[in-house]
C-alpha positions as CSV (number, residue, x, y, z in Angstrom):
1,M,-30.1,-17.2,48.1
2,N,-32.2,-14.1,47.4
3,R,-31.5,-11.3,45.0
4,F,-30.2,-9.0,47.7
5,Q,-27.6,-11.5,48.8
6,I,-26.5,-12.1,45.3
7,I,-26.1,-8.4,44.7
8,V,-24.1,-8.0,47.9
9,L,-21.8,-10.9,46.9
10,L,-21.2,-9.5,43.4
11,L,-20.5,-6.0,44.9
12,A,-18.1,-7.5,47.4
13,A,-16.3,-9.5,44.6
14,T,-16.1,-6.4,42.4
15,L,-14.7,-4.3,45.3
16,G,-12.2,-7.0,46.1
17,V,-10.9,-7.0,42.5
18,S,-10.7,-3.2,42.5
19,V,-8.7,-3.2,45.8
20,Y,-6.4,-5.9,44.4
21,A,-5.8,-4.0,41.2
22,Q,-4.8,-0.9,43.1
23,N,-2.0,-2.7,44.9
24,E,-1.0,-5.3,42.2
25,A,2.7,-5.8,42.1
26,V,4.0,-6.0,38.6
27,I,7.5,-6.2,37.0
28,L,8.8,-4.9,33.8
29,K,9.5,-7.6,31.3
30,R,11.6,-5.3,29.1
31,A,13.2,-1.9,29.5
32,A,10.6,0.9,29.2
33,V,10.0,4.6,29.5
34,L,7.8,5.9,32.3
35,R,5.7,8.6,30.6
36,D,3.7,11.5,32.0
37,A,0.7,10.6,29.8
38,P,-0.6,7.5,28.1
39,G,0.9,7.0,24.7
40,E,4.2,7.2,22.9
41,T,3.8,11.0,22.8
42,G,3.8,11.4,26.6
43,R,6.8,13.2,27.9
44,S,9.6,10.8,29.2
45,L,9.9,10.9,33.0
46,L,12.3,8.0,33.7
47,N,14.0,5.2,31.8
48,L,13.1,1.9,33.6
49,P,15.3,-1.1,33.2
50,T,14.1,-4.7,32.8
51,D,12.9,-6.4,36.0
52,T,11.9,-3.0,37.7
53,A,9.3,-3.6,40.4
54,L,6.2,-1.4,40.1
55,T,2.8,-1.0,41.6
56,R,0.0,-1.0,39.1
57,L,-2.6,1.6,39.8
58,P,-6.3,1.1,38.8
59,V,-6.2,3.7,35.9
60,R,-6.0,2.4,32.4
61,Q,-6.3,4.2,29.0
62,G,-6.2,2.0,25.9
63,G,-3.1,-0.2,26.1
64,W,-1.5,2.0,28.8
65,I,-1.6,1.5,32.6
66,Q,-0.7,3.9,35.3
67,V,2.1,2.7,37.7
68,R,4.1,3.9,40.7
69,T,7.8,3.1,41.1
70,S,9.4,2.2,44.5
71,S,10.7,5.7,44.7
72,G,7.1,7.1,44.5
73,S,7.2,8.4,40.9
74,T,3.9,7.9,39.1
75,G,3.5,7.6,35.3
76,W,2.4,5.4,32.4
77,V,3.8,2.3,30.8
78,H,2.4,0.1,28.1
79,M,0.5,-2.9,29.6
80,F,2.4,-5.4,27.4
81,D,5.7,-4.2,29.0
82,V,4.7,-5.5,32.4
83,G,3.9,-8.8,33.9
84,S,2.7,-10.1,37.2
85,A,5.4,-10.3,39.7
86,S,4.3,-13.9,40.5
87,A,3.5,-15.2,37.0
88,P,5.9,-16.2,34.2
89,S,6.2,-14.1,31.0
90,N,3.6,-14.6,28.2
91,T,5.2,-14.6,24.8
92,A,1.8,-14.1,23.1
93,T,1.4,-10.7,24.8
94,D,5.0,-9.9,24.2
95,A,4.4,-10.3,20.5
96,L,1.2,-8.2,20.7
97,R,3.2,-5.3,22.1
98,G,4.8,-4.7,18.8
99,L,1.5,-4.9,16.9
100,S,-0.1,-2.4,19.2
101,N,2.2,0.3,17.9
102,F,0.3,0.2,14.6
103,F,-2.2,2.5,16.3
104,N,-1.7,5.7,18.2
105,S,-2.6,5.1,21.8
106,G,-3.9,7.8,24.0
107,G,-2.5,11.1,22.7
108,S,-0.8,13.9,24.5
109,Q,-2.0,15.6,27.7
110,G,-5.0,17.7,27.2
111,A,-6.1,15.9,24.0
112,R,-9.4,14.0,24.6
113,H,-9.4,11.5,21.7
114,S,-8.9,7.8,21.8
115,T,-7.7,5.4,19.2
116,A,-7.7,1.7,19.2
117,T,-4.5,-0.1,20.2
118,S,-5.2,-3.7,21.0
119,T,-7.5,-5.7,23.3
120,V,-6.6,-7.7,26.3
121,G,-9.1,-9.8,28.2
122,I,-12.8,-9.7,27.4
123,R,-12.9,-6.0,26.3
124,G,-13.4,-5.7,22.6
125,L,-13.2,-2.8,20.2
126,G,-16.4,-0.9,19.6
127,A,-17.5,0.5,16.2
128,E,-16.4,4.0,17.3
129,D,-12.9,2.7,18.3
130,I,-12.5,1.0,14.9
131,A,-13.9,4.1,13.0
132,Q,-11.4,6.4,14.8
133,A,-8.3,4.1,14.5
134,Q,-5.4,5.6,12.8
135,P,-2.3,3.7,11.5
136,N,1.1,4.5,12.9
137,I,2.9,5.1,9.6
138,T,6.4,4.9,11.3
139,A,5.6,1.5,12.8
140,L,4.2,0.3,9.5
141,A,7.4,1.4,7.7
142,Q,9.4,-0.5,10.3
143,V,7.3,-3.7,9.7
144,E,7.6,-3.3,6.0
145,G,11.4,-3.2,6.4
146,L,11.3,-6.6,8.0
147,R,9.4,-8.2,5.1
148,Q,11.0,-11.3,3.8
149,D,10.7,-12.7,0.2
150,A,10.2,-16.4,-0.6
151,T,13.9,-17.1,-1.0
152,Q,14.7,-15.6,2.4
153,A,11.9,-17.6,4.0
154,R,13.2,-20.8,2.5
155,R,16.8,-20.0,3.7
156,F,15.4,-19.3,7.2
157,A,13.5,-22.6,7.2
158,A,16.6,-24.5,6.0
159,D,18.9,-22.9,8.6
160,A,16.3,-23.7,11.3
161,N,16.0,-27.3,10.1
162,L,12.3,-26.8,9.4
163,R,10.6,-29.3,7.0
164,P,7.4,-28.7,5.0
165,R,4.2,-30.3,6.2
166,T,0.9,-30.9,4.4
167,V,-2.0,-29.5,6.4
168,D,-5.6,-30.3,5.5
169,P,-7.7,-27.2,4.9
170,L,-10.5,-26.4,7.3
171,P,-13.9,-27.6,6.1
172,V,-16.1,-25.0,4.5
173,P,-18.8,-24.0,6.9
174,T,-22.4,-24.6,6.0
175,L,-24.1,-21.3,5.2
176,P,-27.4,-20.5,6.9
177,A,-30.4,-20.5,4.6
178,A,-30.8,-16.7,4.8
179,A,-27.2,-16.2,3.4
180,K,-27.9,-18.5,0.4
181,S,-31.0,-16.6,-0.6
182,E,-31.4,-14.5,-3.8
183,S,-31.3,-11.3,-1.7
184,N,-27.6,-12.0,-1.1
185,P,-26.1,-13.2,-4.4
186,R,-22.6,-13.1,-3.0
187,F,-23.4,-16.2,-0.9
188,S,-25.7,-18.0,-3.3
189,Q,-24.4,-21.3,-4.6
């Protein structure tokens, strides 16, 4: 297979994924608000109940995706609030939805700044995303309010019939020779 054929195949595969993403049927895993802009600061357009069928549009900004309702309304919902109409719910992404509120995600209409929310798939955070990340103080206060002390944790474990288990620690990795050098005393042994 020559280069031209490989490029054509890759282009066809990319276009196929793009077309699929434009018409992907998704369903709300929990009640959500359809917003006019990506982010919690977007104006509320509709309250959407759990199990609402939506069409995911190809536009995404941070952790927010653009969707269309069956009545034709278009707006934004958080990507962790939706799941594939043909796949079961993923509790890992459900848990990440709460963590993503630590960061503002998108801003209001007209504002052209972006802040990190979370990552899904192979996209990672760049240095600029991390440098511009801002904590959501309200969400942080909510999490702090859920903090448990050792007594509460033991009571929870007893109520849930959990038993302590000894787990061997992970082995200490061998440091590369450059890290052990005098130029980096923090790692010297």
